[in-house]
Structure formats: structure tokens, C-alpha cells
C-alpha positions as CSV (number, residue, x, y, z in Angstrom):
1,X,91.9,79.8,-166.8
2,X,94.6,81.6,-164.7
3,X,93.7,83.0,-161.3
4,X,95.8,86.1,-162.2
5,X,93.7,86.9,-165.2
6,X,90.5,86.2,-163.4
7,X,91.5,88.5,-160.6
8,X,92.8,91.2,-163.0
9,X,89.4,91.2,-164.8
10,X,87.7,91.2,-161.4
11,X,89.8,94.1,-160.3
12,X,88.8,96.2,-163.3
13,X,85.1,95.4,-162.8
14,X,85.6,95.8,-159.1
15,X,87.1,99.3,-159.4
16,X,84.1,100.3,-161.6
17,X,81.7,98.7,-159.2
18,X,83.3,100.6,-156.3
19,X,82.9,103.9,-158.1
20,X,79.4,103.1,-159.2
21,X,78.3,101.9,-155.8
22,X,80.0,104.9,-154.2
23,X,77.8,107.1,-156.4
24,X,74.8,105.0,-155.4
25,X,75.7,105.4,-151.7
26,X,76.0,109.1,-152.1
27,X,72.7,109.3,-153.9
28,X,70.7,107.1,-151.5
29,X,70.9,109.4,-148.4
30,X,70.3,112.4,-150.6
31,X,67.2,110.9,-152.2
32,X,65.9,109.7,-148.8
33,X,66.2,113.2,-147.5
34,X,64.6,114.9,-150.5
35,X,61.7,112.5,-150.8
36,X,59.1,111.8,-148.2
37,X,58.8,108.2,-146.9
38,X,55.7,107.7,-149.0
39,X,57.4,109.0,-152.1
40,X,60.5,106.8,-151.6
41,X,58.2,103.8,-151.0
42,X,56.5,104.5,-154.4
43,X,59.9,104.9,-156.1
44,X,61.4,101.7,-154.6
45,X,58.3,99.7,-155.5
46,X,58.4,100.9,-159.1
47,X,62.1,99.9,-159.3
48,X,61.3,96.5,-157.8
49,X,58.5,96.0,-160.4
50,X,61.0,97.1,-163.0
51,X,63.2,94.1,-162.2
52,X,60.3,91.8,-163.3
53,X,59.5,93.9,-166.4
54,X,63.1,94.1,-167.4
55,X,63.2,90.3,-167.4
56,X,60.4,90.1,-169.9
57,X,61.6,92.9,-172.1
58,X,63.6,91.2,-174.9
59,X,62.6,87.8,-173.4
60,X,66.1,87.5,-171.8
61,X,67.8,87.4,-175.2
62,X,70.8,88.9,-173.6
63,X,71.3,85.5,-171.9
64,X,71.4,83.9,-175.4
65,X,73.9,86.5,-176.4
66,X,76.1,85.9,-173.4
67,X,76.0,82.1,-173.9
68,X,76.6,82.1,-177.7
69,X,79.1,84.9,-178.0
70,X,82.2,82.9,-177.1
71,X,81.1,80.1,-179.3
72,X,80.8,82.2,-182.4
73,X,83.7,81.6,-184.8
74,X,83.7,84.9,-186.8
75,X,83.0,88.6,-186.3
76,X,80.2,88.4,-188.8
77,X,78.4,85.9,-186.7
78,X,78.8,88.0,-183.6
79,X,77.6,91.0,-185.6
80,X,74.4,89.1,-186.6
81,X,73.9,88.0,-183.0
82,X,74.3,91.4,-181.5
83,X,72.2,93.2,-184.1
84,X,69.4,90.7,-183.7
85,X,69.4,91.0,-180.0
86,X,69.5,94.8,-180.1
87,X,66.6,95.4,-182.6
88,X,64.5,92.8,-180.9
89,X,64.9,94.3,-177.5
90,X,64.3,97.8,-178.8
91,X,61.0,96.6,-180.4
92,X,59.9,95.0,-177.1
93,X,60.7,98.2,-175.1
94,X,58.7,100.3,-177.6
95,X,55.7,98.0,-177.2
96,X,56.0,98.1,-173.4
97,X,56.1,101.9,-173.2
98,X,53.1,102.1,-175.6
99,X,51.1,99.8,-173.4
100,X,51.9,101.7,-170.3
101,X,51.0,105.0,-172.0
102,X,47.6,103.7,-173.0
103,X,46.6,101.7,-169.9
104,X,48.5,103.5,-167.1
105,X,45.4,104.0,-165.0
106,X,44.2,100.4,-164.6
107,X,47.8,99.1,-164.4
108,X,48.6,101.6,-161.7
109,X,45.5,100.8,-159.7
110,X,46.2,97.1,-160.0
111,X,49.9,97.3,-158.9
112,X,49.2,99.8,-156.1
113,X,46.0,98.2,-154.8
114,X,43.6,100.8,-156.1
115,X,45.7,103.9,-155.3
116,X,47.9,104.2,-158.3
117,X,50.5,107.0,-158.7
118,X,50.0,109.9,-161.1
119,X,50.1,109.2,-164.8
120,X,53.4,111.0,-165.2
121,X,55.0,108.8,-162.6
122,X,53.8,105.7,-164.4
123,X,55.1,106.9,-167.7
124,X,58.4,107.9,-166.2
125,X,58.7,104.5,-164.6
126,X,58.1,102.8,-168.0
127,X,60.7,104.9,-169.7
128,X,63.2,104.1,-166.9
129,X,62.5,100.4,-167.1
130,X,62.8,100.3,-170.9
131,X,66.0,102.3,-170.9
132,X,67.5,100.1,-168.3
133,X,66.7,97.0,-170.4
134,X,68.5,98.4,-173.4
135,X,71.4,99.6,-171.4
136,X,71.8,96.2,-169.7
137,X,71.9,94.4,-173.1
138,X,74.7,96.7,-174.2
139,X,76.7,96.2,-171.0
140,X,76.3,92.4,-171.4
141,X,77.7,92.7,-174.9
142,X,80.7,94.7,-173.7
143,X,81.4,92.2,-171.0
144,X,81.5,89.2,-173.4
145,X,83.3,91.2,-176.1
146,X,86.1,91.4,-173.4
147,X,86.0,95.2,-173.0
148,X,86.1,95.6,-169.3
149,X,87.5,99.2,-169.4
150,X,84.7,100.4,-171.7
151,X,82.1,98.6,-169.6
152,X,83.3,100.4,-166.5
153,X,83.5,103.8,-168.3
154,X,79.9,103.4,-169.4
155,X,78.7,102.3,-166.0
156,X,80.4,105.3,-164.3
157,X,79.0,107.7,-167.0
158,X,75.5,106.4,-166.5
159,X,75.7,106.5,-162.7
160,X,77.1,110.0,-162.6
161,X,74.7,111.4,-165.2
162,X,71.7,109.7,-163.5
163,X,72.7,111.1,-160.1
164,X,73.2,114.6,-161.5
165,X,70.0,114.7,-163.5
166,X,68.0,113.1,-160.6
167,X,69.3,115.6,-158.2
168,X,68.5,118.5,-160.6
169,X,64.9,117.1,-161.0
170,X,64.4,116.9,-157.2
171,X,66.1,120.1,-156.0
172,X,65.6,122.5,-158.9
173,X,62.4,121.3,-160.7
174,X,60.8,119.8,-157.6
175,X,59.6,117.0,-159.9
176,X,59.3,114.3,-157.2
177,X,59.4,110.6,-158.1
178,X,58.6,111.1,-161.8
179,X,61.5,113.6,-162.1
180,X,63.9,111.2,-160.3
181,X,63.0,108.3,-162.6
182,X,63.3,110.4,-165.7
183,X,66.7,111.8,-164.5
184,X,68.0,108.3,-163.9
185,X,66.7,107.3,-167.4
186,X,68.6,110.2,-168.8
187,X,71.8,108.9,-167.2
188,X,71.2,105.5,-168.6
189,X,70.8,107.0,-172.0
190,X,74.2,108.6,-171.7
191,X,75.8,105.3,-170.9
192,X,73.7,103.6,-173.6
193,X,74.9,106.0,-176.3
194,X,78.6,105.5,-175.3
195,X,78.1,101.7,-175.4
196,X,76.5,101.9,-178.8
197,X,79.5,103.8,-180.1
198,X,81.8,101.2,-178.6
199,X,79.8,98.3,-180.2
200,X,79.1,100.0,-183.5
201,X,81.2,97.6,-185.5
202,X,78.9,94.8,-184.4
203,X,75.6,96.7,-185.2
204,X,73.7,96.7,-188.4
205,X,70.1,97.1,-189.4
206,X,68.9,93.5,-189.8
207,X,67.4,90.5,-188.1
208,X,68.8,86.9,-188.4
209,X,66.0,84.4,-187.7
210,X,68.4,81.5,-187.4
211,X,70.6,83.1,-184.8
212,X,67.5,84.4,-183.0
213,X,66.2,80.9,-182.8
214,X,69.5,79.7,-181.4
215,X,69.7,82.5,-178.8
216,X,66.1,82.0,-177.7
217,X,66.6,78.2,-177.5
218,X,68.9,79.0,-174.6
219,X,67.3,82.2,-173.4
220,X,63.7,80.9,-173.5
221,X,63.9,78.8,-170.2
222,X,65.9,81.7,-168.7
223,X,62.8,83.9,-168.9
224,X,61.2,81.8,-166.2
225,X,64.5,81.6,-164.4
226,X,65.0,85.4,-164.5
227,X,61.5,86.0,-163.2
228,X,61.8,83.4,-160.5
229,X,65.3,84.7,-159.4
230,X,63.8,88.3,-159.2
231,X,60.9,86.9,-157.3
232,X,63.2,85.1,-154.8
233,X,65.1,88.3,-154.2
234,X,62.1,90.5,-154.1
235,X,59.7,88.2,-152.3
236,X,60.2,89.8,-148.8
237,X,59.4,93.3,-150.2
238,X,56.4,92.1,-152.2
239,X,55.0,90.5,-149.0
240,X,55.6,93.5,-146.8
241,X,54.3,95.9,-149.4
242,X,51.0,94.1,-149.6
243,X,50.4,94.2,-145.8
244,X,51.7,97.5,-144.4
245,X,51.4,101.2,-145.1
246,X,53.7,102.6,-147.8
247,X,55.7,104.5,-145.2
248,X,56.5,101.3,-143.3
249,X,57.4,99.6,-146.6
250,X,59.8,102.4,-147.3
251,X,61.8,101.7,-144.1
252,X,62.0,98.0,-145.0
253,X,63.0,98.8,-148.6
254,X,65.7,101.2,-147.4
255,X,67.1,98.6,-145.1
256,X,67.4,96.2,-148.0
257,X,69.2,98.8,-150.1
258,X,71.7,99.3,-147.2
259,X,72.0,95.5,-146.8
260,X,73.3,95.2,-150.3
261,X,76.7,96.7,-149.3
262,X,78.6,93.4,-148.8
263,X,77.4,92.0,-152.1
264,X,79.3,94.8,-154.1
265,X,82.3,92.5,-154.4
266,X,80.2,89.6,-155.5
267,X,78.5,91.7,-158.2
268,X,81.8,93.0,-159.5
269,X,83.4,89.6,-159.5
270,X,80.4,88.1,-161.4
271,X,80.9,90.6,-164.2
272,X,84.5,89.4,-164.8
273,X,84.0,85.8,-163.8
274,X,81.2,84.5,-166.0
275,X,82.8,85.5,-169.4
276,X,86.0,83.7,-168.4
277,X,84.3,80.7,-167.0
278,X,82.2,80.2,-170.2
279,X,85.3,80.6,-172.3
280,X,87.5,78.2,-170.3
281,X,84.9,75.9,-168.8
282,X,86.5,72.7,-170.3
283,X,90.0,73.5,-169.0
284,X,91.1,71.4,-166.0
285,X,92.2,74.3,-163.8
286,X,89.0,76.4,-164.1
287,X,87.0,74.7,-161.3
288,X,90.0,74.8,-158.9
289,X,90.5,78.6,-159.5
290,X,86.8,79.2,-158.8
291,X,87.2,77.5,-155.4
292,X,90.3,79.6,-154.6
293,X,88.4,82.8,-155.4
294,X,85.6,81.9,-153.0
295,X,88.1,81.2,-150.3
296,X,89.9,84.5,-150.8
297,X,86.7,86.6,-150.7
298,X,84.8,84.9,-147.9
299,X,86.6,86.7,-145.1
300,X,86.2,90.3,-146.3
301,X,82.6,89.7,-147.3
302,X,81.6,88.3,-143.8
303,X,83.6,91.1,-142.2
304,X,81.3,93.6,-144.0
305,X,78.3,91.7,-142.9
306,X,79.3,91.8,-139.3
307,X,80.3,95.5,-139.6
308,X,76.8,96.4,-140.9
309,X,75.1,94.3,-138.3
310,X,77.1,95.4,-135.3
311,X,77.0,99.1,-136.1
312,X,73.5,99.3,-137.5
313,X,72.3,101.8,-134.9
314,X,75.0,104.2,-136.1
315,X,74.9,103.4,-139.8
316,X,71.1,103.8,-140.3
317,X,70.7,107.4,-139.2
318,X,73.9,108.4,-140.9
319,X,73.1,106.8,-144.3
320,X,69.3,106.5,-144.3
321,X,68.5,109.5,-142.1
322,X,66.8,109.6,-138.7
323,X,63.3,109.1,-140.0
324,X,64.3,105.6,-141.1
325,X,65.6,104.6,-137.6
326,X,62.9,101.9,-137.5
327,X,64.8,100.0,-140.2
328,X,67.7,99.3,-137.7
329,X,66.6,95.8,-136.5
330,X,66.1,94.5,-140.0
331,X,69.6,95.3,-141.2
332,X,71.6,92.2,-140.0
333,X,69.2,89.5,-141.1
334,X,68.7,91.2,-144.5
335,X,72.4,91.6,-145.0
336,X,73.0,87.9,-144.4
337,X,70.1,87.1,-146.6
338,X,71.4,89.2,-149.5
339,X,74.9,87.6,-149.3
340,X,73.5,84.1,-149.2
341,X,71.2,84.7,-152.2
342,X,74.1,86.0,-154.3
343,X,76.9,83.6,-153.3
344,X,75.7,81.0,-155.8
345,X,77.6,82.9,-158.6
346,X,80.8,80.9,-157.6
347,X,79.4,77.9,-159.3
348,X,77.2,78.7,-162.3
349,X,77.0,75.0,-163.1
350,X,73.4,75.1,-164.5
351,X,74.5,77.7,-167.0
352,X,77.7,75.9,-167.9
353,X,76.0,72.6,-168.7
354,X,72.9,74.4,-170.1
355,X,70.5,72.7,-167.6
356,X,68.3,75.8,-167.6
357,X,65.1,73.8,-167.0
358,X,66.6,72.3,-163.8
359,X,67.6,75.7,-162.8
360,X,64.1,77.0,-163.4
361,X,62.6,74.3,-161.1
362,X,65.2,75.0,-158.5
363,X,64.4,78.7,-158.4
364,X,60.6,77.9,-158.5
365,X,61.0,75.8,-155.4
366,X,62.8,78.4,-153.4
367,X,60.7,81.3,-154.7
368,X,57.5,79.5,-153.5
369,X,59.2,78.7,-150.2
370,X,60.4,82.3,-149.7
371,X,57.0,83.7,-150.5
372,X,55.1,81.3,-148.2
373,X,57.6,81.6,-145.3
374,X,57.7,85.4,-145.4
375,X,53.9,85.6,-145.6
376,X,53.5,83.3,-142.6
377,X,56.2,85.1,-140.6
378,X,54.7,88.5,-141.3
379,X,51.2,87.4,-140.3
380,X,52.4,85.7,-137.1
381,X,55.1,88.0,-135.8
382,X,55.8,91.0,-138.0
383,X,58.5,92.5,-140.2
384,X,61.5,91.5,-138.0
385,X,60.5,87.8,-138.1
386,X,60.0,88.1,-141.8
387,X,63.6,89.4,-142.1
388,X,65.0,86.4,-140.2
389,X,62.8,84.0,-142.0
390,X,64.1,85.3,-145.4
391,X,67.6,84.8,-144.0
392,X,66.9,81.2,-143.1
393,X,65.4,80.4,-146.6
394,X,68.5,82.1,-148.2
395,X,70.7,79.8,-146.2
396,X,68.8,76.7,-147.4
397,X,69.0,78.1,-151.0
398,X,72.8,78.5,-150.9
399,X,73.4,75.1,-149.4
400,X,71.1,73.3,-151.9
401,X,72.6,75.3,-154.8
402,X,76.2,74.1,-154.1
403,X,75.1,70.6,-153.4
404,X,73.2,70.2,-156.6
405,X,75.7,72.2,-158.7
406,X,78.5,69.8,-157.6
407,X,76.7,66.9,-159.4
408,X,76.8,68.7,-162.7
409,X,80.0,70.7,-162.7
410,X,82.2,69.6,-159.7
411,X,84.2,72.4,-158.1
412,X,86.6,71.2,-155.4
413,X,85.6,73.7,-152.7
414,X,87.6,73.2,-149.6
415,X,84.8,73.9,-147.1
416,X,87.2,73.6,-144.1
417,X,89.4,76.4,-145.5
418,X,86.4,78.4,-146.5
419,X,84.9,77.9,-143.0
420,X,88.2,78.9,-141.5
421,X,88.3,82.1,-143.7
422,X,84.8,82.8,-142.7
423,X,85.5,82.4,-139.0
């Protein structure tokens, strides 16, 4: 695997990610100003819960698609794989929306501690979550079909459309959280339709039981991995949400959104990196190139971390608005935490060697540690202590990941050079 090709793919995905994230950044301060803190807290919590629901919708079959795609020897096999994944995910999403439509009252009261949002908000949340699951499956297919330009075009279309429709729902229709969720679902539908057109040669009406079994054989353990990974990332918000008023939770959640800024490059790189790694994993130069990419990116990523941390007092009122000024102290620890929890993408050893059960146990260990540590810190000292505690657990997670991954797929990371770049 050539570094030039890896970086060229990363540049395409990176450009798309920059545009999409720019749209997200433009939309965040707008939404925060148009919604009350309580409304934003409800919106963010529904999106957070959606990350767990999306993991279950389709039972992570997209993981099986991603892992098997490059191993398929013919277009007909890929057609069967994609069609099976699409129809199965569509069926799961239909069942999910039906269940929410029927049982939205008890589910809402359970999730929001007896004070569930209106029925229309619950239904809008279900539609948004289901649409996002279908959209994500199609984007995974485009990535592994080596169509980065189409992937980026769909992502930009979905983001722009979602922003425009969400803004229309808030400013013109005054539809609140439900309107925002439905507007964003509409944007995802636009990207979804474009992706379907791009993948139409791989789609047919049919279900291949054998291929489904092969995909689920890999994806099955990834269901638990996906849930645990979402739990690891979402644990601080879950703990804070259960202990403070919704307005206080909104400030903490907004800080986490802002803290994701330095991970944009990591997210973009992952989109281009994983398909190439899976395809060239047995080549001798692949591991060395992975090490070089980490060395190259460490300096700008940590510069962004320091920038966000040092100028938090200026960034928070500018981006989040003055009513979220109480989020300022949380920004630096949460930014470090977010980077450390995402840096493991530079060595996807467990996925490469298909040790998904070991990966599951690894995430389980750190998810429990994150939940217990954040709960204890919140009870003893408050939200700021919770933020720094999450950062410490993330540091342990990153160190343990690289140490254990090296035993299964050695990557010759030059930690001295990486440390020099970081410094």
C-alpha cells in the first residue's frame, strides 16, 4: 500500500469531511440560538440514544459488508452481498419505526425518567435514526466500492439539505426539536437516494441466506462491539444526563460537540484508510505506512487540541452562544478525551485479524471503567471532575489498545518521533 495513494484517498475524504464539518459548525451555533437549552438537551439526548439504536438496526451487517467486500471475487457476489444487506437493514428500520409509533409513550417516559417528550418528537427521532442507519449502510458500500468522490458528494448533499430543511423547520415552521429531526432526516433521504442511484448496479430484489450467514458471522460479535464503543464514547453524557437538569446537560453536551473539532482529520482519514488496509493488509509495507501517517498527523491534531483548550473562553460564546458559557471549563479535558478515544483507528488490528470477540471484551472493560469512573467523579466533585476523569480513562484506553494491537498486527510505530511531533 503506497503512502501516496493512502494520502490521496484521505485527501478526498478529508475535503468532504471539511465541507461537511463546516456545515455542521455553521449549523451548531444556529441551532443553539434557535432552540432553548432544554430543547437542545432533548435533541442531543435523542441523537445520543440514536447511536445505540443505529448499532442494533441491521445488526451491524454493514461491518460484514465492509469486511467481505474486498474478498468477493465477482460483481455478482458483491451484488448479492449489497442487496442482502440493504433489504435486511430496511426491514429492521421498518420494524423499529413501527415499535416506536405504537409504544412511544412508555419508551419516552423510560428514557427521559418519567418526563418523555411529545409523541411527534419521539416519532421524528425514530425516523431520523432509521434514515441515518440506511444512509450509513450506503455510504459504507460506496467507501468499499472505491468511490470516494461519490461518497463525498452524497455526504455534502445530505448535510446541506439537512441544514436547510432543519433551518426551515425552526425559523419558518417553528416546529422545534421534532421539526429539526425531520428536517435532518429529509437531508439524509436526499443523500440516500443519490447513493442508491450510484449503487444501483449492485442492487436487486433478493436475499442470499448463505452470504447473510457469512456477513453475520463477522458482524455478529461487532453488534456488542458497536454498542460498547458507543457506550464508551457516550458514557460521560449518559452519567451527567441522569444526575443534572436538562439545561445543565445541554451545556455539557454542547461542549462535547465542540470538543470533536480535532477529530475531524481522524474521521476523514478512517474513511479512506480502512478500505485500503483491508485490501493490502498482507503487503509488507502497509504497517510501515500506517506508522508514517500517525507521525504526520499527530502535530496538527495536538495543535488543534491546544488551540481549543487555550482559547475556550473566546470560542465558547462565539460558537455556542453566551448562554453556554458554563461549558468553558469542560472543553480542554473533553477535547483530549475525544482525540484519545479515536486515535485507535491507526491500528485496526482486531478487525484485520478478525479477533472481534477480543475486541468486544476490550471495549467492555473500558466501557465499564468509564461508566464507573465518571459516576464516582460526578458524585464526589461534579461535572468538571467528570470531564478530567473521562480524559484519564481515554488515555488508558489508547495506551492499552496500541499495546494489545501490536501483539496481533505489529505496526512499527516510532514513538520517539511521534512524541517529538506531538511536542
